[in-house]
N, C-alpha and C positions, 0 to 999 in steps of 0.2 A: 970817354965812352963808358968805361967801367964805372966811373963816378955817377953818370946818369942812370945806369942800370940799378946801382945801389939805392939812389934816391927814389926811383920809381918803386922798387921793392919795399922800401921803408914806408912810402905813402900807402901802398896797397895793404901792408901789414897794419898800419895805423887805422885805415878805414875799416878793415875787417874786424879788428879788435874793438873799435868804437861801436860798430853795429852789434857785436856780441855783447857788449856791456849794456847797450840801450834796449836790446830785444832779448830779454831773458824770460824763460818760462818759470812760473812760480810753482815748481814741482815739489810735491811732498809725497812721501811713501809711507805705507803702513805694512806691518808684517801680519799676514793673516794666519799663518801656521808656520811650523818650523821650516825656515828657508824659503818661504813663499811670500812674495811682496807684490803690492799693487800701487800704482800711481794713478789716482782717480782723476779723470778729465773733467773739464768744466762742462757740466751737463746742460749745455745750451747750444745756441747756433754758433757757427763760425763767425769770428769777428776779429778786428784789429787789436783787441785787448788780450784775448786768449791765444792769439797766434795760431788758431786751428787746433789747439790741444783740447779737443772735446771728447775724445774716446779714452778708454782705460788702457794702460800699458802694465803688464805684469812681468815678473821674472822669478825664476825658480833656481835657487843656488843648491846644487848637488855636490857631493864630494868629488865627482869626476868631471864636472862641467856645469855651466850655467845656460839656461834656456830662457830666451826673452819672447814674450807674446805681444806682438804688434809693434811696429817701428815708429808710429806716430806720424805727424804731418810734415816734418821737415828734417833736414840734416841737423839743424841747430837743436831741435827737440831731441833727436836721437843721441847727439853728442852729450847733452845734459843728462839723459838717462844713463848712458854709459859711464859718465862721471859718478853718478850716484851709485851704480853697481860697484865701481872700482873703490868707492869709499867704504863699502861694506865687505868686499871680498876680492882677493887677488886670483881666485880660481878663473880659468879661461872661460870667456863667453863662447860657447861652441855652436849654439843653434839660435836662429830667429824664426819663429813661426809668424807668418802674416796671415791673419784669418780670412781676409779678402782684400780686393784691390782698392777700395775706396780711399781717397787721399789721406784722411785723418788716421788711417791705420797703416798705410804703406809707404808714404813718401820719405820716410827717414831711412829707407833700406840701404842706401849707398854707404852710409856711415858704418854699417855693420859689415857690408861687403869688403870695405877697405881694411877691416880687421881680420879678414879671412873666415868670417862666421858663415856657417852653412845655413842657407836660406830655405825654408820649408813653406811652400805655397801651392795651392792646387793649380793644375795645368790650365784650367779655364780662366782662373783669375790672373795668372801670369800673362796669359794672352790679352786680357782686357787691360791690365796695367801697362803692358808694352804698347798696345795699340792706341790707347786713349790717354796715356800718362802725360805726354807733353802738352796736350790741349788742356787737361785738367790742372796741370801745374800753372799754366798761364791764367786760368780762371781763378785759382787760389791766390795768385799774386795780385790780381786785379781786385779781388774781394777783400783780402786781408791786409795786403801791403807787401811789396816786394822784399822789404828788409828781412822779414821773417824767413825767407827762403834762400838766403845766402848759402851757396854751395850745395843746394838741393838739386839733384839731377835724377833723371829717369835712366835706369840702367837695365842691362840684360840680366835676366835671372835664369839660372839653369833649371830646366824643366825635366826632372827625372824622378820625381817622387811618386810612390805607389801607396795608396791608403787602403786599410788602416795601417798606421805606422807606430812602432814602439821604439822608445829611446830610453837608454839606461844612463841616468845621471849619477849612479852610485846608490845613494840613499833615497833617491826619488825615481820611481818607475813612471814613465810618461806614456800615455796613449794619445794618438792623434787620429781623428776620424773626419772624413769629408762628408758633408751633407750637400748634395747637388741640387741646384735650382731651388734654393730657399730664399733667404734674404738677398743672396747673390748667386752667381752660377756655381760657386764652389766654396761654401763656408767651411772653415776648419774649426773643429772643437777640440780643445786640449784638456786632458784629464790627468791630474796627479793622482795616480792609483793609490799610493800609500797614504796620502793625507785626505783623500776623498774631496778634492777641490776641482771644480769644473770651470773652464774658461770658455765661454760660449760664443765669443765674438758678437756680431750684431744679430744673431738669432734671438738674442734677448736684449731688450732695452728696459731700464728700470726708472720709474718716476718721470718718464717723458714719452711723447708720442714717437713710435718707431717710423723710420723712413723707408720708402718702398720703391726707389727708382728702378731697380733691376729684379724685383721680387716675383716669385711664384707663391701666391698666398696659400693655396691648398697644401703644397709641400711644406711650406714654412710652418703652417699650423700643425701639421703632423709631426714635424721635428720638435716643436715645443712640447708636444705630448710625450715624445720619446725622452727628452731631457727631464721632464717632470717625473717620469716613471723610473729613471735611473737612480742609482744609489749615490748620494753625495751629501756632504755637510755644508759646503760653501759653494756658491756659484758667483763668478765674476762676470757680469754682463759686459757687452761691448760699450755701453753707455750707462752711467748712473751708478748709484750706490750698490755695495755688495749685497748679495741675497742669501739669506739663511732659511727663509720660509718659502717652500716650494710653490705655494699658491700665488706668490708674487710673479711667477713666470706667466701667469694667465693675464696679467696686465697687457703684455705684448700680444698674446693670442687674441684677446677680446678686441683690441683696437684693430688689428689687421683684418679680422673677420668682419668687424662692423663696417669699416670703410669700404671693404670689398663688396659687402652686401648692398650698401647704399649705392655704390657705383653701378652694380649690375641692375638693380631695380630702376635706376635713372635711365640707363640705356634701354631697358625693356619698355619704359613708358615714354621714351623719346624726349626726356627732359634735358635741358642745358645745364652746365655746371652752375650758372648764375641762379637758376631756379632751385637747385639743390642747396646752394649756399644760403638762400633766403630762409630755408627751413632751420638752419643752424645745426650745431652739434648736439647730440644727446647729452643731457646733464651728467650722465655716468662718466663721460670722457672729458669734460671741461677741466677737470683738475689735472689732467696730464700736462706736463710742462711742454710748451710749444704746440699745444693741441691745435689752435686755430691756424697757426702758420703752416704746420704740416698738412692739415686738412685742406687748406686753400691750394697748396702746391700739388699734393698727391692725388686728390680726388679726380681732377681733370685727366691726369695721366692714366689712372685706372679706367676711367670711362672711355678714353680713346682706345685703350688696349682691348676692352671688352666689346667695343663696336665691331672689331674685326675677328672675333672668335666665333 
């Protein structure tokens, strides 16, 4: 009997390690400022090649602890990020900020929980993660491939954070603020006060069309103005390359206001999505990565939303 148990355990170990070898994320990090690192995601759609790693993950190494921003799409991804951090520093990982519940930002959370890391997430987004997480995980497995999500699980997250929140990492003072009902119901923005680096989550996309499945366009647009007017040297968007020119923030604002305007006008005129699609996207926005794909998906969603307002 013991022999059979040992054999089964070895088989499971072999399978898990084979999956881990065959499904590795090609993660590379850059240091933006002293102790501040970013792993840039594949700035495109979810697919079986990138394993869902389409958003940016960052970490700040302070003298008293390490803070990670966004857990990524899976346990496998999170474990590889943790390995990268451990290759740089032995200082404890104390905090994980999840900017919002969307799977590409949150589904690696269990790997940090197992290390005893404190999870920071808005209460509204914890609710959405716990309510819809299992369904979204099934969808991710079907879309990308189940192998990428080995050991990925939806977990309970302690809901006790009040914002704004300040964290002392020693030589890095961190501020965290919640922006309600913007891109999501509770977007968290992280600021390294000492280095003047902002981590915007998906309030900002760079070089690609922003997605709006749970968005309040009016609030989101106002939040972009706030970020634009704040003092910072570097901004790490939720998706896309690092931003140093504040005017690049308006790529996101212009797109969301444009698609919202077109959707409202279509509803007022009684047009169908097909009739709007026939007119095409304005030339100003065709250069946005995934513009046509996002347009085709999000415009009908907005039109349906505005029909009942």
